[in-house]
RODO-2510 file (C-alpha; in nm, 4 decimals, decimal comma):
residues 342
     n   res          X          Y          Z
     1     x     0,0152    -0,0057     0,0191
     2     x     0,1792     0,3183    -0,1184
     3     x     0,0349     0,6286     0,0066
     4     x     0,1250     1,0579     0,0587
     5     x     0,0116     1,1617     0,4804
     6     x    -0,0876     1,5274     0,5072
     7     x     0,2659     1,5688     0,5976
     8     x     0,3476     1,5192     0,2415
     9     x     0,5541     1,2266     0,3096
    10     x     0,5347     0,9569     0,1016
    11     x     0,4412     0,5624     0,2608
    12     x     0,4752     0,2342     0,2192
    13     x     0,3376    -0,0391     0,3854
    14     x     0,3645    -0,4207     0,2948
    15     x     0,1896    -0,6891     0,4973
    16     x     0,1323    -1,0455     0,4622
    17     x    -0,1434    -1,2843     0,6161
    18     x    -0,2049    -1,6535     0,7024
    19     x    -0,4561    -1,8753     0,5209
    20     x    -0,7119    -2,0540     0,7533
    21     x    -0,8805    -2,3074     0,5428
    22     x    -1,2405    -2,3568     0,5629
    23     x    -1,2939    -2,0221     0,7544
    24     x    -1,5650    -1,7882     0,5527
    25     x    -1,5002    -1,4913     0,8222
    26     x    -1,4439    -1,1953     0,6381
    27     x    -1,4015    -0,9213     0,9168
    28     x    -1,2949    -0,9310     1,2347
    29     x    -1,3624    -0,6444     1,5282
    30     x    -1,1383    -0,5713     1,8195
    31     x    -1,3292    -0,7790     2,0006
    32     x    -1,2320    -1,0796     1,7952
    33     x    -0,8720    -0,9730     1,8727
    34     x    -0,8887    -0,9659     2,2066
    35     x    -1,0080    -1,3316     2,2139
    36     x    -1,2977    -1,2511     2,3608
    37     x    -1,5348    -1,4320     2,0600
    38     x    -1,3129    -1,6453     1,7967
    39     x    -1,0042    -1,8120     1,8518
    40     x    -0,9324    -1,8293     1,4900
    41     x    -0,7682    -1,5343     1,4145
    42     x    -0,5690    -1,4910     1,0953
    43     x    -0,2163    -1,4164     1,2141
    44     x    -0,0035    -1,1469     1,0726
    45     x     0,2891    -1,3353     0,9457
    46     x     0,4830    -1,0368     0,7883
    47     x     0,4933    -0,6496     0,8109
    48     x     0,7434    -0,3651     0,6939
    49     x     0,6707     0,0044     0,7039
    50     x     0,8909     0,2067     0,5122
    51     x     0,8749     0,6398     0,4783
    52     x     1,0579     0,7828     0,1843
    53     x     1,2480     0,4638     0,1199
    54     x     1,3547     0,4444     0,5082
    55     x     1,2683     0,0804     0,6641
    56     x     1,0740     0,2321     0,9882
    57     x     0,9960    -0,1092     1,1153
    58     x     0,9586    -0,4818     1,0274
    59     x     0,8099    -0,7812     1,1927
    60     x     0,8010    -1,1550     1,1802
    61     x     0,5108    -1,2748     1,3360
    62     x     0,5129    -1,1976     1,7072
    63     x     0,8882    -1,0172     1,6666
    64     x     0,9774    -0,6548     1,6222
    65     x     1,1785    -0,4582     1,4907
    66     x     1,1756    -0,0759     1,5572
    67     x     1,3813     0,1389     1,4098
    68     x     1,6378    -0,1585     1,4182
    69     x     1,6100    -0,2159     1,7375
    70     x     1,4215    -0,5130     1,8701
    71     x     1,0963    -0,4463     2,0718
    72     x     0,8512    -0,6908     2,2955
    73     x     0,6859    -0,9315     2,1407
    74     x     0,3200    -0,8566     2,0236
    75     x     0,0295    -0,9906     1,9504
    76     x     0,0534    -1,1883     1,5933
    77     x    -0,2951    -1,0519     1,5425
    78     x    -0,2466    -0,7046     1,5563
    79     x    -0,0439    -0,4707     1,3370
    80     x     0,2592    -0,2402     1,4340
    81     x     0,0627     0,0374     1,3234
    82     x    -0,2170    -0,0147     1,5975
    83     x     0,0432    -0,0242     1,9060
    84     x     0,2789     0,2343     1,7917
    85     x     0,0312     0,5012     1,7309
    86     x     0,1442     0,7571     1,9639
    87     x     0,5269     0,6997     1,7987
    88     x     0,5914     1,0054     1,6025
    89     x     0,6266     0,8221     1,2332
    90     x     0,3270     0,6311     1,2937
    91     x     0,1194     0,8857     1,4169
    92     x     0,0654     1,0595     1,0246
    93     x    -0,0452     0,7215     0,9418
    94     x    -0,3483     0,6660     1,1734
    95     x    -0,4857     0,9517     1,0531
    96     x    -0,4170     0,9012     0,7435
    97     x    -0,6103     0,5971     0,7827
    98     x    -0,8774     0,7358     0,9593
    99     x    -0,9596     0,9181     0,6715
   100     x    -1,0421     0,6196     0,4228
   101     x    -1,4467     0,5533     0,4462
   102     x    -1,6276     0,2901     0,3202
   103     x    -1,9936     0,4136     0,2907
   104     x    -2,2351     0,1715     0,3242
   105     x    -2,5406     0,3896     0,2397
   106     x    -2,8358     0,1004     0,3433
   107     x    -2,6611     0,1901     0,6886
   108     x    -2,7196     0,5102     0,6681
   109     x    -3,1197     0,3979     0,5499
   110     x    -3,1796     0,2775     0,8758
   111     x    -3,0736     0,6020     1,1410
   112     x    -3,2660     0,6991     1,3737
   113     x    -3,1671     1,0360     1,5483
   114     x    -3,2851     1,0142     1,9139
   115     x    -3,4766     1,3356     2,0237
   116     x    -3,2819     1,2744     2,3811
   117     x    -2,9151     1,3816     2,1851
   118     x    -3,0746     1,6763     2,0237
   119     x    -3,1644     1,7648     2,4079
   120     x    -2,8114     1,7296     2,5281
   121     x    -2,6754     1,9106     2,2073
   122     x    -2,9668     2,1969     2,3350
   123     x    -2,7604     2,2256     2,6478
   124     x    -2,4701     2,3738     2,4602
   125     x    -2,4232     2,7539     2,4273
   126     x    -2,4492     2,8762     2,1077
   127     x    -2,1014     2,9647     2,0994
   128     x    -1,9856     2,6077     2,1151
   129     x    -2,1921     2,4320     1,8932
   130     x    -1,9362     2,5378     1,5540
   131     x    -1,6471     2,3769     1,7950
   132     x    -1,8392     2,0744     1,8746
   133     x    -1,8805     2,0040     1,5215
   134     x    -1,5300     2,0287     1,4027
   135     x    -1,4814     1,7587     1,6957
   136     x    -1,6888     1,5860     1,5872
   137     x    -1,5723     1,5760     1,2461
   138     x    -1,2463     1,4902     1,3859
   139     x    -1,3374     1,1825     1,6375
   140     x    -1,5712     1,0734     1,3570
   141     x    -1,2695     1,0112     1,1198
   142     x    -0,9613     0,8766     1,3751
   143     x    -0,7713     1,2279     1,3710
   144     x    -0,8725     1,3619     1,7231
   145     x    -0,6250     1,2564     1,9762
   146     x    -0,7551     1,0417     2,2375
   147     x    -0,6015     1,2414     2,5244
   148     x    -0,7255     1,5522     2,3719
   149     x    -1,0845     1,4286     2,4078
   150     x    -1,0317     1,3135     2,7563
   151     x    -0,9786     1,7063     2,8351
   152     x    -1,3406     1,7822     2,7115
   153     x    -1,6250     1,8201     2,9518
   154     x    -1,8158     1,4994     3,0459
   155     x    -2,1096     1,6590     2,9007
   156     x    -1,9748     1,7439     2,5589
   157     x    -1,8092     1,3677     2,5443
   158     x    -2,1363     1,2534     2,6458
   159     x    -2,2647     1,3912     2,3144
   160     x    -1,9939     1,3114     2,0833
   161     x    -2,0362     0,9058     2,2392
   162     x    -2,4074     0,9882     2,1304
   163     x    -2,3260     1,1039     1,7903
   164     x    -2,0960     0,8275     1,6906
   165     x    -2,2785     0,5831     1,7843
   166     x    -2,5142     0,6584     1,5007
   167     x    -2,4046     0,6521     1,1333
   168     x    -2,2078     0,9270     0,9659
   169     x    -2,3725     1,0617     0,7177
   170     x    -2,7392     1,1342     0,7661
   171     x    -2,6178     1,2792     1,1019
   172     x    -2,3970     1,5818     0,9753
   173     x    -2,6671     1,6777     0,7483
   174     x    -2,8791     1,6701     1,0502
   175     x    -2,6540     1,8600     1,2641
   176     x    -2,6165     2,0918     0,9515
   177     x    -3,0025     2,1835     0,9973
   178     x    -2,9942     2,2565     1,3249
   179     x    -2,6341     2,4639     1,3321
   180     x    -2,5423     2,5188     0,9554
   181     x    -2,8555     2,6458     0,7979
   182     x    -2,6975     2,8313     0,4788
   183     x    -2,4955     2,4662     0,3954
   184     x    -2,8290     2,2564     0,4736
   185     x    -2,9947     2,5101     0,2199
   186     x    -2,7378     2,4886    -0,0230
   187     x    -2,7558     2,0705    -0,0410
   188     x    -3,1581     2,0642    -0,0563
   189     x    -3,0689     2,3231    -0,3073
   190     x    -2,8493     2,0831    -0,5180
   191     x    -3,0938     1,8101    -0,4625
   192     x    -3,3709     1,9769    -0,5948
   193     x    -3,2225     2,0578    -0,9164
   194     x    -3,1219     1,6979    -0,9604
   195     x    -3,5086     1,6412    -0,9024
   196     x    -3,7181     1,9110    -0,9844
   197     x    -4,0661     1,7300    -0,8603
   198     x    -3,9098     1,7424    -0,5443
   199     x    -4,0197     2,1136    -0,3146
   200     x    -3,8530     2,0576     0,0594
   201     x    -3,6391     1,8031     0,2667
   202     x    -3,6594     1,8683     0,6231
   203     x    -3,6216     1,6669     0,9478
   204     x    -3,9228     1,5755     1,1533
   205     x    -4,0137     1,5104     1,5386
   206     x    -4,1731     1,1759     1,5054
   207     x    -4,2912     1,2508     1,9033
   208     x    -4,4587     0,9177     1,9200
   209     x    -4,1122     0,7075     1,8463
   210     x    -3,8945     0,9990     2,0131
   211     x    -3,6714     1,0370     1,7031
   212     x    -3,6168     1,2518     1,4166
   213     x    -3,6538     1,1253     1,0590
   214     x    -3,5385     1,2637     0,7469
   215     x    -3,8656     1,3421     0,4751
   216     x    -3,9035     1,4820     0,1224
   217     x    -4,2169     1,6809     0,0178
   218     x    -4,2755     1,6311    -0,3711
   219     x    -4,5259     1,8569    -0,5540
   220     x    -4,8703     1,6870    -0,4849
   221     x    -4,7778     1,4568    -0,2243
   222     x    -4,7840     1,4535     0,1998
   223     x    -4,4310     1,5005     0,3462
   224     x    -4,2166     1,1037     0,2271
   225     x    -4,0562     0,9555     0,5109
   226     x    -3,6989     0,8178     0,4540
   227     x    -3,8153     0,4141     0,4285
   228     x    -4,0321     0,5197     0,1306
   229     x    -3,7472     0,7535    -0,0610
   230     x    -3,6239     0,5649    -0,4000
   231     x    -3,3054     0,4697    -0,3877
   232     x    -3,1654     0,6496    -0,6278
   233     x    -3,2783     0,9556    -0,4645
   234     x    -3,1127     0,8487    -0,1300
   235     x    -2,8159     0,8032    -0,2641
   236     x    -2,7948     1,0732    -0,4447
   237     x    -2,8430     1,2654    -0,1675
   238     x    -2,5487     1,1378     0,0404
   239     x    -2,3573     1,1868    -0,2069
   240     x    -2,4246     1,5772    -0,1894
   241     x    -2,3390     1,5187     0,1819
   242     x    -2,0277     1,3790     0,0863
   243     x    -1,9183     1,6332    -0,1378
   244     x    -2,0362     1,8927     0,1127
   245     x    -1,9611     1,7594     0,4861
   246     x    -1,6731     1,5204     0,4818
   247     x    -1,3880     1,6351     0,6082
   248     x    -1,0989     1,7344     0,3608
   249     x    -0,8203     1,4653     0,2783
   250     x    -1,1341     1,2027     0,3098
   251     x    -1,0873     0,8863     0,1003
   252     x    -1,4228     0,7427    -0,0117
   253     x    -1,4711     0,3497    -0,1374
   254     x    -1,7610     0,2769    -0,3531
   255     x    -1,8184    -0,0191    -0,4642
   256     x    -2,0491    -0,0751    -0,7866
   257     x    -2,1010     0,3414    -0,8122
   258     x    -2,4185     0,3438    -1,0377
   259     x    -2,6198     0,1379    -0,8452
   260     x    -2,9588     0,2092    -0,7781
   261     x    -2,8707     0,5538    -0,9366
   262     x    -3,1189     0,6184    -1,2596
   263     x    -2,9393     0,8031    -1,5617
   264     x    -3,0412     1,1479    -1,4567
   265     x    -2,8858     1,0747    -1,1206
   266     x    -2,6029     0,9241    -1,2481
   267     x    -2,5143     1,2576    -1,5087
   268     x    -2,5722     1,4823    -1,1828
   269     x    -2,3774     1,2527    -0,9277
   270     x    -2,1023     1,1844    -1,1838
   271     x    -2,0304     1,5235    -1,2518
   272     x    -2,0055     1,6258    -0,8738
   273     x    -1,7636     1,3676    -0,8269
   274     x    -1,5423     1,4750    -1,0631
   275     x    -1,5535     1,8318    -0,9771
   276     x    -1,5929     1,7901    -0,6244
   277     x    -1,4396     2,1523    -0,5637
   278     x    -1,2748     1,9982    -0,2062
   279     x    -0,9676     1,8386    -0,1282
   280     x    -1,1335     1,4768    -0,1646
   281     x    -1,0310     1,1721    -0,3243
   282     x    -1,3239     0,9217    -0,4468
   283     x    -1,1926     0,5450    -0,5134
   284     x    -1,5440     0,3348    -0,6840
   285     x    -1,5678     0,0801    -0,9080
   286     x    -1,8105     0,0494    -1,1985
   287     x    -1,9256    -0,1191    -1,5074
   288     x    -2,1411     0,2076    -1,6447
   289     x    -2,0559     0,3248    -1,9845
   290     x    -2,1143     0,7058    -1,9044
   291     x    -1,9027     0,7029    -1,5856
   292     x    -1,6000     0,5025    -1,7525
   293     x    -1,5803     0,7598    -2,0768
   294     x    -1,6040     1,0240    -1,8274
   295     x    -1,3109     0,9346    -1,5801
   296     x    -0,9809     1,0206    -1,7544
   297     x    -0,7474     0,6999    -1,8457
   298     x    -0,5281     0,7798    -1,6217
   299     x    -0,7277     0,7541    -1,3158
   300     x    -0,8179     0,3752    -1,4241
   301     x    -0,7590     0,0266    -1,3122
   302     x    -0,8685    -0,2323    -1,4305
   303     x    -0,9283    -0,5304    -1,2292
   304     x    -0,8865    -0,9244    -1,3191
   305     x    -0,8678    -1,2258    -1,1590
   306     x    -0,6707    -1,5702    -1,2498
   307     x    -0,7790    -1,8265    -0,9866
   308     x    -0,7370    -1,6803    -0,6659
   309     x    -0,5253    -1,4256    -0,7442
   310     x    -0,6663    -1,0922    -0,7759
   311     x    -0,4442    -0,8045    -0,9767
   312     x    -0,5071    -0,4794    -1,1771
   313     x    -0,3719    -0,3398    -1,5044
   314     x    -0,3333     0,0623    -1,5861
   315     x    -0,4581     0,1936    -1,9219
   316     x    -0,1204     0,2302    -2,0358
   317     x    -0,0385    -0,1170    -1,9837
   318     x    -0,3781    -0,2357    -2,1519
   319     x    -0,2748    -0,0060    -2,3986
   320     x    -0,5851     0,1913    -2,4035
   321     x    -0,6478     0,5303    -2,5611
   322     x    -0,4401     0,4533    -2,8460
   323     x    -0,7510     0,4781    -3,0797
   324     x    -1,0383     0,7594    -3,1484
   325     x    -1,3361     0,4507    -3,0145
   326     x    -1,5063     0,5227    -2,7126
   327     x    -1,2844     0,4082    -2,3694
   328     x    -1,6036     0,1623    -2,2671
   329     x    -1,5771     0,0044    -2,5990
   330     x    -1,1928    -0,0504    -2,6227
   331     x    -1,2579    -0,2120    -2,2796
   332     x    -1,4906    -0,4842    -2,4345
   333     x    -1,2612    -0,5797    -2,7020
   334     x    -0,9503    -0,6554    -2,5020
   335     x    -0,8576    -1,0050    -2,4963
   336     x    -0,8604    -0,9885    -2,1075
   337     x    -1,2466    -0,9147    -2,1255
   338     x    -1,3022    -1,1747    -2,4108
   339     x    -1,0688    -1,4114    -2,2033
   340     x    -1,2999    -1,4066    -1,8573
   341     x    -1,1759    -1,5429    -1,5414
   342     x    -0,8952    -1,8462    -1,5783
***
């Protein structure tokens, strides 16, 4: 994995995990690693970190050398990056990884913003609310040191914990409606430009259920609840929230970008993604001709598989872009495409 940190230094991390036969589990959380739920945790067999081609650490299973010196043995299931987080050379990496976000729109759709949380927020003095929003952004993406968080008042910590327990995008939009009305208005206007039949959008308190719900109003209808909004409309709104409210430097990972988006949505959202007007990076997968043809070939990575080996090739390696045919048609005519999986 190669990347550049906010400090403009270049990093290269490599790692090798063991392969556990007959295991279908793809994800392990911290409780798993602590051994509280599972015993078959894939071990990290090897791991190395380079900063500007200088070797920072190397590990062989539990044995670690940090800057050439032997370190105490560590758990074979935990990365050195997760243990040496306060080290000067590791902290920028933790901050960088904290900005990588996999977006799960289905979870966002299940959001319930509890009325109790809003009551707690109302106790915060107006002059502190903007500061709270900045802290929320920083904590959410792992770039606010825990040591600093502990210095905050118990009330603020309680609010932050409530916020962080909820999916992020919908909650960000809700906080924007409460405290940053101009930004909320801008998002709503962009949404209405894409869907002219929409007249308004807001969060409404459902007093019988004690939570706030996202609703839209179309011409000739009553307010439509979040659960009844079409998938394309909802996903488009979430993209607008990303572009306006994600912290600078965020990297969004989106699989099957075009899923649920109608033709009018794809045009508008793809255009916004290509020109977000902010320091954001998107890594997306897509099969859609419009998206493929509108993204410069220099950003392409064509994903292929042979047996269990997955690899990518750039447009240059595949000699794409040498003719005037549409890029998508060139892809279809590749030998690698017709060959399929082997």
